[in-house]
LUMKOLKE-207630 format. One record per atom (N, C-alpha, C): residue in three letters; z, y, x. Coordinates in steps of 0.1 Angstrom, whole numbers, plus 5000, padded with zeros to 4 digits. Layout:
! LUMKOLKE-207630
alaZYX;...
! end
This chain:
! LUMKOLKE-207630
met576546717220;met575146697224;met575146717240;glu574146657245;glu573846677260;glu573646817263;pro574246867274;pro574047007278;pro572547037280;glu571746937286;glu570346957288;glu569646977275;asp570046907264;asp569446917251;asp569747057244;cys570847117248;cys571247247242;cys570747367248;lys570347367260;lys570047497267;lys569047587261;asp568047527254;asp566947617249;asp567047637233;leu568247607228;leu568347617213;leu568447757208;ile567847787197;ile567847917191;ile567947907176;pro568548007169;pro568647997154;pro567347977148;glu567347897137;glu566147867129;glu565247767135;met565547717147;met564747617153;met564947477147;lys563947397146;lys564047267141;lys564547177152;leu565447087149;leu566046997159;leu566246867153;thr565746757160;thr565946627155;thr567146567162;leu568146517155;leu569246447160;leu568846297161;tyr568846257174;tyr568446117177;tyr569046017168;ser568245927162;ser568645817153;ser569345867140;trp569145997136;trp569746037124;trp568646117116;gly568146227120;gly567246307112;gly567046447117;asn566346527109;asn566046657113;asn567146757108;thr567246867115;thr568146977111;thr567447107114;arg568147217109;arg567747357113;arg568947417120;ile568747487130;ile569947547137;ile570247677130;glu571547687127;glu571947817120;glu572547917130;ser573247867140;ser573747957151;ser574047877163;val574047947174;val574347887188;val575347977194;asn576447927198;asn577548007205;asn577447967220;lys577648067228;lys577548047243;lys578748107249;asp579148057261;asp580248117269;asp579748227278;glu580648287286;glu580248397295;glu579148357305;gln579048227309;gln578048177318;gln576748137311;gly576648147298;gly575448117291;gly575347977287;asn576447897289;asn576447757285;asn576747747270;val576047657263;val576247637248;val577547567246;thr578447627238;thr579747577235;thr579847517221;his578947567212;his579047527198;his577647557191;val577247457183;val575947477175;val576247437161;asn575847537152;asn575947507137;asn574647467132;leu574547347126;leu573347297121;leu573347277106;arg572147277100;arg572047247085;arg571147127085;leu571647017079;leu570846897078;leu569646917069;thr568446867073;thr567246877065;thr566646737065;leu567446637060;leu567046497061;leu565746467053;asp565446547043;asp564146537036;asp562946557044;asp563146637055;asp562046667064;asp561846547073;gln560746477071;gln560446357079;gln559446377089;asp559046497092;asp558046537102;asp558746547116;phe558646447124;phe559246447137;phe558346487149;lys557146527145;lys556146557156;lys556546697162;lys556446697175;lys556646827182;lys558046887179;thr559046807177;thr560446867175;thr561246827187;lys562146917190;lys563046887201;lys564046787197;ile564346687205;ile565246577202;ile566546597210;ala567646577203;ala568946587209;ala569746457208;his570246407219;his571146297218;his572546347215;trp573246287207;trp574546337202;trp575546227199;ile576746257198;ile577846177192;ile578746267184;ser579446207175;ser580346287167;ser581446347175;ala581846477173;ala582846537180;ala584246517174;his584346447163;his585646417157;his586446327166;pro587746367169;pro588546287178;pro588746137175;asp588546107162;asp588645967159;asp587445887162;his586345957166;his585045887168;his584645877183;ile585445937192;ile585045947206;ile586145907215;cys585745867227;cys586645837239;cys586245927250;lys587145977258;lys586846057269;lys587045957281;ile586045947289;ile586045847300;ile585645917313;gln585945857324;gln585545907337;gln584445817343;met583445877348;met582345807354;met582345847369;phe582145747378;phe582145767392;phe580745727397;glu580245807406;glu579045777413;glu579345787428;phe578645707436;phe578845707450;phe577545727457;asp577445817467;asp576345847475;asp576345767488;asn575345787496;asn575445717509;asn576645757517;ile577245667524;ile578445697531;ile578045747545;ile577045697551;ile576545737564;ile575245827562;asn575145937568;asn574046027566;asn573046017577;lys572945907584;lys572045897595;lys571345757593;glu570045747595;glu569445617593;glu569845507603;lys569845547616;lys570245457626;lys571345507634;ile572445437635;ile573645487643;ile573445447657;glu573645547666;glu573545537680;glu574945517686;asp574945457698;asp576245427705;asp577045557707;glu576345667710;glu577045797713;glu577445877700;asp577045827688;asp577445897676;asp578945887673;lys579545997668;lys580945997664;lys580945977649;ile581745897644;ile581745867629;ile582045987621;glu582846087626;glu583146207619;glu581946297618;asp580946277626;asp579746357626;asp578646297616;ile578746167614;ile577646107606;ile578046047592;tyr579346067589;tyr579746017576;tyr579646127565;asn579246097553;asn579046187542;asn580446217536;lys580946337538;lys582246377533;lys582246397518;glu581146407512;glu581046427498;glu580246307492;ser580746187492;ser579946077488;ser580546017474;lys581546077469;lys582146027456;lys582146147446;phe581546117434;phe581546217424;phe582146167411;glu582846247405;glu583446217392;glu582946307381;thr582546247370;thr582046327358;thr582846267346;val583246367337;val583846327325;val582746307314;leu582746197307;leu581846167297;leu582546147283;tyr581846187273;tyr582446157259;tyr581446047254;val582045937250;val581345817244;val581845777231;glu581145697224;glu581545657211;glu582745557212;lys583545557201;lys584745477201;lys584545327204;ala583345287201;ala582945147204;ala583245107218;phe583345207227;phe583645177241;phe584945087242;asn585845107233;asn587145027234;asn586844877232;gln585744837226;gln585444697224;gln584844627236;leu584544707247;leu584044647259;leu585144577267;lys584744497276;lys585744427284;lys585544477299;glu586644487306;glu586544517320;glu585644427327;thr584944467337;thr583944397345;thr582644377338;glu582444427325;glu581244417318;glu580244517323;ser578944497322;ser577944597325;ser577344637312;ile577044767312;ile576444827299;ile575444927303;gln574544957294;gln573545057296;gln573845177286;leu573945297291;leu574045417283;leu572645477281;glu572245507269;glu570945557267;glu570745687275;arg569545697281;arg569145817289;arg570045827302;arg570845737305;arg571745747316;arg571545637327;gly571545517322;gly571445407332;gly572445297330;tyr572645217340;tyr573545107339;tyr574845137345;phe575945087339;phe577345107344;phe578144987344;tyr579044987353;tyr580044877354;tyr581344927348;val581944857339;val583144897333;val584344857342;asp584944947348;asp586044927357;asp587344907350;lys587644997340;lys588944997334;lys588745057320;ile589544997311;ile589645047297;ile591145057294;asn591545177290;asn592945207288;asn593045287275;gly593145217264;gly593245287251;gly591945357248;asp592045487246;asp590945577243;asp590345637256;ser590545577267;ser589945627280;ser589445507288;gly588745537298;gly588245437307;gly587545487319;ile587145397328;ile586445427340;ile585145347341;leu584045417343;leu582745357345;leu582245387359;his581545297365;his580845317378;his579345307375;tyr578645407380;tyr577245407379;tyr576645307388;val575645227383;val574945127391;val573545187394;pro573345227407;pro572045287410;pro570845187407;asp569845237402;asp568645147398;asp567445187407;gly567645277417;gly566445307426;gly565545417421;lys565845467408;lys565045577404;lys565345697412;ser564345787413;ser564545907421;ser565246017414;lys565346007401;lys565946117393;lys566846067382;ala568046107381;ala568846077369;ala569246207363;val569446207350;val569746327342;val571146387346;phe572046307347;phe573446357348;phe573946357362;thr573246287371;thr573846257384;thr574046387393;lys575146387400;lys575446487410;lys574746447423;ile574446317424;ile573746267436;ile572246287435;lys571646337445;lys570246347445;lys569646247454;pro569146137448;pro568546027457;pro567546087466;lys567446027478;lys566546057489;lys566746197494;val567946257492;val568246387497;val568746377511;val569346257514;val569846237528;val568646257537;asp568846347547;asp567746387555;asp567846307569;phe567046207570;phe567046137582;phe566146197592;asp566646277601;asp565846367610;asp564846277618;ala565246167623;ala564346087631;ala563046047623;lys563245997611;lys562245957602;lys561246077599;lys561846187596;lys561046307593;lys560246357605;ala560846347617;ala560146387629;ala558946297632;lys559146167630;lys558046067632;lys556846097623;lys557146127610;lys556046157601;lys555346287605;gln556046387610;gln555446507614;gln554546487626;glu554946397635;glu554146367647;glu552846297643;lys552946207634;lys551746127630;lys550746207622;lys551146307615;lys550146377606;lys548946427613;pro549146507624;pro547946557631;pro547046447637;glu547746337642;glu547046227648;glu546246157637;asn546846127626;asn546146067615;asn544946147610;lys545046277609;lys543946367605;lys542846357615;glu543146357627;glu542046347638;glu541346207636;lys542046107634;lys541445967633;lys540545967621;lys540946027610;lys540146017598;lys538846097600;glu538946217607;glu537746297609;glu536746217619;lys537346157628;lys536546077638;lys535745967631;lys536445897622;lys535845787614;lys534745837605;lys534945957599;lys533846027591;lys532646047599;asp532846107612;asp531746137620;asp530946007625;glu531745897627;glu531145767631;glu530245717620;lys530745737607;lys529945677596;lys528645757594;lys528645877598;lys527445957596;lys526245907604;phe526545847616;phe525545807625;phe525145667622;
! end
């Protein structure tokens, strides 16, 4: 299951396994850091009430059903909006622009072809770079959304000082203009 889906689980809680059905949680095991490592569930497929239940995305943990793959994400390489002549490249390049995450995916991954694009549910779009038996490499294709569930990249985090400073300068000026227009409308 997704770590995000596991963090609030407690025994006897009702949990819906996405595209399968309802369950009751029997026990939740956590490591020293409080991360869920194992969840024991009892299927309650007769329970068809899906309202107000927590939903977990999942895949089988059986080794014959999964592939372990690498996913790569790339952030902005340059951390400045406009490069000036006096800028030194070592001062403006993002030293942490490549991120690798291990994902577990269904065995059907092996049926994909290199260079294909796919969509992973709740994740986004990916470019299949390499398939090597039960492993592979995916590259995340940014879609412009400001928030992704798994991403180590935080879009729009790159702080462009010049842009920020301009906005700060305009705020008081804009406020004054708005107040002046209000006063003019009164007369």
